[in-house]
Kinemage of the C-alpha trace (Angstrom):
@kinemage 1
@onewidth
@group {chain A} dominant
@subgroup {mainchain}
@vectorlist {calphas} color= white
{ca met a 1} P 20.101 -198.252 -19.857
{ca arg a 2} L 23.864 -198.282 -19.393
{ca arg a 3} L 23.985 -194.501 -20.104
{ca ile a 4} L 21.338 -193.860 -17.439
{ca phe a 5} L 23.334 -195.950 -14.939
{ca val a 6} L 26.517 -193.989 -15.667
{ca cys a 7} L 24.710 -190.674 -15.234
{ca leu a 8} L 23.240 -191.826 -11.926
{ca leu a 9} L 26.674 -192.997 -10.793
{ca leu a 10} L 28.216 -189.613 -11.651
{ca leu a 11} L 25.438 -187.867 -9.783
{ca val a 12} L 26.093 -189.963 -6.683
{ca val a 13} L 29.846 -189.360 -6.946
{ca gly a 14} L 29.224 -185.659 -7.350
{ca cys a 15} L 27.070 -185.540 -4.247
{ca arg a 16} L 29.694 -187.363 -2.266
{ca ala a 17} L 32.473 -185.168 -3.624
{ca gln a 18} L 31.038 -182.036 -2.009
{ca ala a 19} L 29.165 -182.203 1.268
{ca pro a 20} L 27.924 -179.538 3.689
{ca val a 21} L 29.686 -179.213 7.018
{ca pro a 22} L 27.326 -180.026 9.937
{ca ala a 23} L 26.238 -177.058 12.060
{ca asp a 24} L 28.112 -178.229 15.170
{ca met a 25} L 31.326 -178.647 13.159
{ca gln a 26} L 30.841 -175.196 11.623
{ca gln a 27} L 30.702 -173.712 15.125
{ca lys a 28} L 33.902 -175.520 16.116
{ca ile a 29} L 35.694 -174.297 12.990
{ca glu a 30} L 34.483 -170.722 13.489
{ca lys a 31} L 35.698 -170.659 17.100
{ca gln a 32} L 39.108 -172.021 16.146
{ca val a 33} L 39.518 -169.591 13.243
{ca arg a 34} L 38.527 -166.567 15.359
{ca ala a 35} L 40.837 -167.566 18.215
{ca thr a 36} L 43.804 -168.428 15.987
{ca phe a 37} L 43.686 -165.393 13.687
{ca asn a 38} L 42.136 -162.953 16.179
{ca tyr a 39} L 39.236 -161.922 13.947
{ca pro a 40} L 36.960 -159.415 15.730
{ca pro a 41} L 33.329 -160.329 16.553
{ca tyr a 42} L 31.883 -158.009 13.916
{ca val a 43} L 33.569 -159.983 11.101
{ca asp a 44} L 31.242 -162.743 9.916
{ca val a 45} L 32.920 -166.143 9.530
{ca ser a 46} L 31.079 -168.681 7.373
{ca val a 47} L 32.130 -172.219 6.488
{ca gly a 48} L 31.620 -173.630 3.002
{ca asp a 49} L 31.133 -177.220 1.867
{ca arg a 50} L 33.947 -179.743 2.198
{ca lys a 51} L 35.349 -181.757 -0.687
{ca pro a 52} L 38.230 -184.219 -0.966
{ca ser a 53} L 41.610 -182.545 -1.250
{ca lys a 54} L 43.522 -183.254 -4.439
{ca asp a 55} L 46.854 -182.544 -2.778
{ca phe a 56} L 46.651 -183.891 0.776
{ca thr a 57} L 45.612 -187.479 1.476
{ca gly a 58} L 43.350 -187.856 4.479
{ca tyr a 59} L 42.061 -184.278 4.307
{ca asp a 60} L 39.194 -182.359 2.731
{ca asp a 61} L 39.288 -178.821 1.395
{ca val a 62} L 37.004 -176.311 3.110
{ca thr a 63} L 36.615 -172.620 2.278
{ca ile a 64} L 36.253 -170.041 5.042
{ca thr a 65} L 34.604 -166.749 4.022
{ca leu a 66} L 35.235 -163.567 6.025
{ca ser a 67} L 32.802 -160.715 5.436
{ca phe a 68} L 32.157 -157.237 6.810
{ca arg a 69} L 30.089 -154.354 5.440
{ca gly a 70} L 29.638 -155.863 2.021
{ca gln a 71} L 33.278 -156.823 1.552
{ca ala a 72} L 34.403 -160.439 1.643
{ca gln a 73} L 37.514 -162.532 1.282
{ca thr a 74} L 38.004 -166.275 1.280
{ca arg a 75} L 40.607 -168.544 2.777
{ca lys a 76} L 41.047 -172.211 1.972
{ca met a 77} L 41.805 -174.651 4.780
{ca leu a 78} L 42.165 -178.395 5.262
{ca ile a 79} L 40.015 -180.467 7.600
{ca ser a 80} L 40.969 -184.047 8.469
{ca lys a 81} L 38.629 -186.825 7.387
{ca asp a 82} L 37.908 -187.622 11.051
{ca gly a 83} L 37.066 -184.001 11.781
{ca gln a 84} L 39.728 -183.713 14.490
{ca ser a 85} L 42.139 -181.261 12.875
{ca leu a 86} L 41.941 -178.023 10.896
{ca ile a 87} L 45.011 -176.796 9.016
{ca ala a 88} L 45.593 -173.410 7.417
{ca val a 89} L 47.692 -173.829 4.284
{ca thr a 90} L 49.080 -171.101 2.061
{ca arg a 91} L 50.047 -172.186 -1.427
{ca met a 92} L 52.908 -170.175 -2.923
{ca asp a 93} L 53.610 -170.029 -6.639
{ca leu a 94} L 57.391 -170.092 -6.993
{ca thr a 95} L 57.114 -169.235 -10.684
{ca lys a 96} L 56.016 -165.688 -9.786
{ca asp a 97} L 57.657 -162.753 -7.989
{ca pro a 98} L 55.033 -161.384 -5.566
{ca leu a 99} L 56.950 -158.168 -4.887
{ca ala a 100} L 57.320 -157.437 -8.591
{ca glu a 101} L 53.601 -158.111 -9.041
{ca thr a 102} L 52.844 -155.612 -6.270
{ca met a 103} L 55.022 -152.939 -7.862
{ca ala a 104} L 53.310 -153.548 -11.201
{ca lys a 105} L 50.031 -152.514 -9.575
{ca ile a 106} L 51.445 -149.114 -8.547
{ca ser a 107} L 51.310 -146.432 -11.211
{ca leu a 108} L 54.263 -144.051 -10.969
{ca ala a 109} L 53.488 -142.165 -14.169
{ca gly a 110} L 53.580 -138.417 -13.682
{ca arg a 111} L 54.483 -138.626 -9.993
{ca pro a 112} L 57.313 -136.415 -8.671
{ca val a 113} L 60.514 -138.272 -7.885
{ca arg a 114} L 62.962 -137.436 -5.122
{ca gly a 115} L 66.431 -138.919 -5.314
{ca asn a 116} L 68.059 -140.744 -8.213
{ca lys a 117} L 65.443 -141.283 -10.937
{ca ser a 118} L 67.535 -144.168 -12.310
{ca ala a 119} L 67.933 -145.889 -8.932
{ca lys a 120} L 67.182 -149.611 -8.710
{ca val a 121} L 65.447 -149.284 -5.330
{ca thr a 122} L 62.049 -147.582 -5.320
{ca ile a 123} L 60.300 -146.315 -2.185
{ca val a 124} L 56.586 -145.587 -2.598
{ca val a 125} L 54.741 -143.875 0.255
{ca phe a 126} L 50.957 -143.629 0.459
{ca asp a 127} L 50.742 -140.304 2.220
{ca asp a 128} L 48.224 -138.111 4.050
{ca phe a 129} L 49.391 -134.507 4.462
{ca gln a 130} L 47.454 -134.102 7.733
{ca cys a 131} L 48.604 -137.396 9.277
{ca pro a 132} L 51.139 -136.837 12.108
{ca tyr a 133} L 52.699 -140.271 11.555
{ca cys a 134} L 53.149 -139.431 7.871
{ca ser a 135} L 55.027 -136.315 8.954
{ca lys a 136} L 57.337 -138.484 11.064
{ca val a 137} L 58.050 -140.749 8.103
{ca his a 138} L 58.582 -137.695 5.909
{ca gln a 139} L 61.229 -136.336 8.284
{ca thr a 140} L 62.851 -139.773 8.458
{ca leu a 141} L 63.032 -139.919 4.667
{ca leu a 142} L 64.547 -136.438 4.492
{ca ser a 143} L 67.307 -137.666 6.787
{ca leu a 144} L 67.769 -140.930 4.899
{ca met a 145} L 68.065 -139.188 1.541
{ca gln a 146} L 71.256 -137.510 2.738
{ca ser a 147} L 72.810 -140.980 2.846
{ca tyr a 148} L 70.882 -142.860 0.159
{ca gly a 149} L 69.737 -140.137 -2.252
{ca asp a 150} L 72.015 -141.300 -5.074
{ca arg a 151} L 70.906 -144.958 -4.771
{ca val a 152} L 67.153 -144.805 -4.165
{ca lys a 153} L 64.146 -142.887 -5.441
{ca val a 154} L 61.088 -141.836 -3.451
{ca ile a 155} L 57.581 -141.369 -4.853
{ca tyr a 156} L 54.519 -140.266 -2.892
{ca lys a 157} L 50.980 -141.377 -3.706
{ca asp a 158} L 47.885 -139.872 -2.074
{ca tyr a 159} L 45.589 -141.606 0.393
{ca pro a 160} L 43.944 -138.813 2.416
{ca leu a 161} L 41.855 -139.996 5.368
{ca tyr a 162} L 39.487 -137.050 5.100
{ca asp a 163} L 36.980 -138.542 7.550
{ca ile a 164} L 39.444 -137.796 10.344
{ca his a 165} L 41.758 -135.353 8.536
{ca pro a 166} L 39.380 -132.797 6.954
{ca trp a 167} L 41.940 -130.709 5.018
{ca ser a 168} L 44.053 -133.623 3.816
{ca glu a 169} L 42.052 -134.053 0.608
{ca arg a 170} L 42.517 -130.394 -0.347
{ca ala a 171} L 46.248 -130.679 0.285
{ca ala a 172} L 46.394 -133.772 -1.934
{ca leu a 173} L 44.487 -132.002 -4.717
{ca asp a 174} L 46.640 -128.869 -4.511
{ca ser a 175} L 49.874 -130.836 -4.412
{ca gly a 176} L 48.779 -132.542 -7.615
{ca cys a 177} L 48.382 -129.129 -9.240
{ca leu a 178} L 51.947 -128.271 -8.282
{ca ala a 179} L 53.206 -131.653 -9.500
{ca arg a 180} L 51.785 -130.946 -12.958
{ca gln a 181} L 54.266 -128.090 -13.318
{ca gly a 182} L 57.328 -129.395 -11.530
{ca asp a 183} L 58.777 -131.930 -9.112
{ca asp a 184} L 60.634 -129.314 -7.061
{ca ala a 185} L 57.469 -127.353 -6.336
{ca tyr a 186} L 55.676 -130.514 -5.224
{ca trp a 187} L 58.443 -131.515 -2.828
{ca asp a 188} L 58.684 -127.961 -1.475
{ca phe a 189} L 54.964 -128.148 -0.666
{ca ala a 190} L 55.306 -131.608 0.899
{ca asp a 191} L 58.257 -130.502 3.031
{ca tyr a 192} L 56.513 -127.354 4.208
{ca val a 193} L 53.090 -128.835 4.983
{ca his a 194} L 54.496 -131.854 6.801
{ca ala a 195} L 56.703 -129.549 8.884
{ca asn a 196} L 54.101 -126.825 9.505
{ca pro a 197} L 50.618 -128.334 9.916
{ca gln a 198} L 49.919 -125.837 12.697
{ca arg a 199} L 49.841 -123.013 10.147
{ca ile a 200} L 46.855 -124.675 8.471
{ca arg a 201} L 45.230 -125.882 11.653
{ca gly a 202} L 45.602 -122.549 13.413
{ca asp a 203} L 43.926 -121.817 16.740
{ca lys a 204} L 40.400 -123.224 16.433
{ca arg a 205} L 40.335 -122.171 12.771
{ca ser a 206} L 37.196 -123.240 10.860
{ca leu a 207} L 37.443 -125.832 8.101
{ca pro a 208} L 36.761 -123.306 5.297
{ca asp a 209} L 39.612 -121.169 6.650
{ca gln a 210} L 41.885 -124.226 6.820
{ca leu a 211} L 41.131 -125.077 3.190
{ca ala a 212} L 41.792 -121.479 2.180
{ca glu a 213} L 45.140 -121.627 3.983
{ca val a 214} L 46.101 -124.784 2.055
{ca asp a 215} L 45.307 -122.989 -1.197
{ca lys a 216} L 47.320 -119.960 -0.064
{ca ile a 217} L 50.377 -122.105 0.696
{ca thr a 218} L 50.032 -123.776 -2.694
{ca leu a 219} L 50.028 -120.463 -4.542
{ca glu a 220} L 52.989 -119.242 -2.467
{ca val a 221} L 54.985 -122.324 -3.416
{ca gly a 222} L 54.028 -121.920 -7.058
{ca lys a 223} L 55.190 -118.294 -7.094
{ca arg a 224} L 58.440 -119.226 -5.363
{ca his a 225} L 59.208 -121.742 -8.124
{ca gly a 226} L 58.151 -119.529 -10.991
{ca leu a 227} L 55.190 -121.646 -12.075
{ca asp a 228} L 52.440 -120.437 -14.374
{ca glu a 229} L 50.297 -118.709 -11.742
{ca ala a 230} L 47.161 -118.494 -13.882
{ca lys a 231} L 47.278 -122.196 -14.721
{ca leu a 232} L 48.024 -123.126 -11.118
{ca gly a 233} L 45.233 -120.913 -9.786
{ca gln a 234} L 42.700 -122.440 -12.156
{ca cys a 235} L 43.781 -125.962 -11.218
{ca val a 236} L 43.417 -125.156 -7.509
{ca gln a 237} L 40.051 -123.471 -7.980
{ca thr a 238} L 38.506 -126.228 -10.119
{ca his a 239} L 40.111 -129.156 -8.259
{ca ala a 240} L 41.347 -130.376 -11.620
{ca thr a 241} L 43.365 -133.234 -10.097
{ca lys a 242} L 40.316 -134.926 -8.553
{ca asp a 243} L 40.407 -137.855 -11.009
{ca asp a 244} L 44.099 -138.393 -10.279
{ca leu a 245} L 43.375 -138.440 -6.553
{ca asn a 246} L 40.498 -140.890 -6.943
{ca ala a 247} L 42.721 -143.198 -8.977
{ca ser a 248} L 45.408 -143.090 -6.280
{ca val a 249} L 42.893 -143.925 -3.551
{ca lys a 250} L 41.435 -146.803 -5.560
{ca glu a 251} L 44.919 -148.124 -6.259
{ca ala a 252} L 45.773 -147.985 -2.559
{ca glu a 253} L 42.689 -149.976 -1.664
{ca thr a 254} L 43.548 -152.715 -4.166
{ca leu a 255} L 46.929 -152.965 -2.423
{ca gly a 256} L 45.321 -153.389 0.995
{ca val a 257} L 46.104 -149.883 2.241
{ca glu a 258} L 43.715 -148.935 5.051
{ca ser a 259} L 45.707 -146.349 7.001
{ca thr a 260} L 48.682 -144.050 6.585
{ca pro a 261} L 51.540 -144.054 6.185
{ca val a 262} L 52.012 -147.251 4.172
{ca ile a 263} L 55.380 -147.742 2.492
{ca phe a 264} L 56.342 -150.090 -0.330
{ca ile a 265} L 60.053 -150.714 -0.848
{ca asp a 266} L 60.373 -152.537 -4.169
{ca gly a 267} L 56.975 -154.086 -3.422
{ca met a 268} L 57.610 -154.993 0.220
{ca lys a 269} L 54.810 -153.489 2.308
{ca leu a 270} L 55.571 -151.677 5.574
{ca asp a 271} L 52.860 -150.154 7.769
{ca gly a 272} L 53.245 -147.145 10.026
{ca ala a 273} L 56.079 -144.857 11.004
{ca ile a 274} L 59.228 -146.936 10.481
{ca pro a 275} L 62.126 -145.876 12.762
{ca asp a 276} L 65.265 -144.540 11.088
{ca glu a 277} L 67.466 -147.451 12.163
{ca glu a 278} L 65.003 -150.062 10.877
{ca phe a 279} L 64.592 -148.160 7.626
{ca arg a 280} L 68.351 -148.185 7.085
{ca leu a 281} L 68.588 -151.925 7.699
{ca ile a 282} L 65.865 -152.573 5.133
{ca leu a 283} L 67.431 -150.285 2.542
{ca asp a 284} L 70.903 -151.762 3.021
{ca lys a 285} L 69.505 -155.261 2.540
{ca glu a 286} L 67.528 -154.285 -0.554
{ca leu a 287} L 70.448 -152.423 -2.098
{ca lys a 288} L 72.612 -155.499 -1.608
{ca ala a 289} L 69.911 -157.677 -3.199
{ca val a 290} L 69.716 -155.544 -6.350
{ca gly a 291} L 73.458 -155.279 -6.680
{ca gly a 292} L 73.910 -151.843 -5.168
{ca ala a 293} L 75.998 -150.883 -2.155
{ca gly a 294} L 74.703 -150.470 1.372
{ca gln a 295} L 75.499 -147.543 3.608
């Protein structure tokens, strides 16, 4: 009899420990969350059950779920016992280095390196060869490397937005073929394509002709650098670097990359075309942090 009583007591406690949020309170929470964090109308905001917070007296934990097109993410918040206040709290684990964890998620194996391969500061750019803003960042980096080339290294990863940039995927595939035979050939291709997109685009040139022009540039670069032309031609023709490209795209998505360019400096994420002056300030600060010298 005593065992039955204990089980019933635990059941009651369990029911009290987690309770649904009333519909009217859910609406209030949703409105506040949308207004505070500027979530667009097409993102669904749902409110989970509330349960007593283990860390904050007088508050309950409540989980907010954001979803759109099959993708979802959750965010934990605190709601006061009287239902008058909602607090967004971010717990930070001081035993971990978030920037180092980000860099650990980026595979640099086999990627061409520009600059000092032994440098302590690493710049990773998720690039789209047809993206005009990527071209701006590319030119900025070319300028910066004149000052920082012996203290930093630059690595490009591919994230072609082929829905809006139709020949960007082919350029990524072809550049990978060049990278398999040499860093210099890859960077020659990157420099040329970012500086001369009009050669590929042409004057109302059809997509098949644009793709053919990308292949032609690739073979020209390969010949200029003395690469194995037969091996390069086969790689270009069979799109042999497709798996590498898919891996790069998947990696980018796990890092929250949704557009280009996206830059990671030792794990610190920067979106868009960063101006030269701002770039220099960031690099000087990072070089100082790792024990190197600024400009």
